[in-house]
C-alpha positions in Angstrom: -105.5 42.7 160.5 -105.5 38.9 161.0 -109.3 38.9 159.6 -108.4 39.6 156.0 -106.4 36.1 156.5 -109.7 33.9 157.9 -113.1 33.5 156.6 -114.2 34.2 153.0 -115.5 37.9 150.9 -118.1 38.2 147.7 -117.0 39.0 144.9 -119.1 39.9 142.1 -118.5 39.7 138.1 -121.2 42.0 137.3 -123.2 43.9 140.0 -126.7 41.8 139.3 -125.9 38.6 139.4 -124.9 37.0 142.7 -122.6 36.8 144.9 -119.7 34.4 144.5 -117.4 33.0 148.0 -114.0 33.4 148.1 -111.2 32.3 150.8 -108.6 35.0 151.6 -105.8 32.8 151.4 -103.7 35.0 149.8 -101.9 37.4 151.8 -104.8 39.6 153.6 -106.8 39.6 150.6 -109.7 42.4 150.0 -112.3 42.7 147.1 -110.1 45.6 146.3 -107.3 44.9 145.8 -108.5 41.3 144.4 -109.7 43.8 141.6 -106.2 45.4 140.7 -104.9 41.9 140.4 -104.6 40.9 136.7 -107.0 37.5 135.2 -106.0 35.5 133.2 -107.4 34.9 129.3 -109.9 33.0 130.9 -111.3 35.3 132.8 -111.2 37.3 131.0 -112.8 35.6 127.7 -115.1 34.1 130.6 -116.3 38.2 131.1 -116.3 39.1 127.6 -118.8 35.9 127.3 -120.2 36.7 130.2 -121.6 40.7 129.6 -122.2 39.5 125.9 -124.8 37.7 126.9 -126.5 39.4 129.4 -126.5 43.3 126.6 -127.7 40.2 124.2 -130.4 39.4 126.6 -131.0 42.6 127.2 -131.2 44.0 123.6 -133.7 41.2 123.5 -136.3 42.7 126.0 -136.0 45.6 124.8 -137.5 44.5 121.3 -139.7 42.2 122.7 -141.2 45.3 124.6 -140.8 46.9 122.2 -142.9 44.5 120.4 -145.6 44.4 123.2 -146.1 48.4 122.8 -146.7 48.8 118.9 -148.7 46.0 119.5 -150.3 46.7 122.1 -151.0 49.9 119.8 -152.4 48.7 116.5 -155.0 46.9 119.1 -156.3 50.7 119.9 -156.2 51.9 117.3 -157.7 48.8 115.4 -160.0 48.9 118.6 -161.0 53.0 117.9 -161.7 52.4 113.9 -163.8 49.5 114.5 -167.2 50.5 112.0 
């Protein structure tokens, strides 16, 4: 049990984000315990902002891919009907 008081653990807000190394200065804390602790309004706002930014980037990437696929299809159609 003593090892929970020393060192640090890795924490992630989102799966695709790099891990942050946080100290184990709380009473034998683990990532599972930290996940259950209430968060401050600032932490909640920052997480919401990161989540919205991630969703926005994913939406932009999907739109970009759709536009590229549409352009490729149009180019293929144009070459197929070329005289």
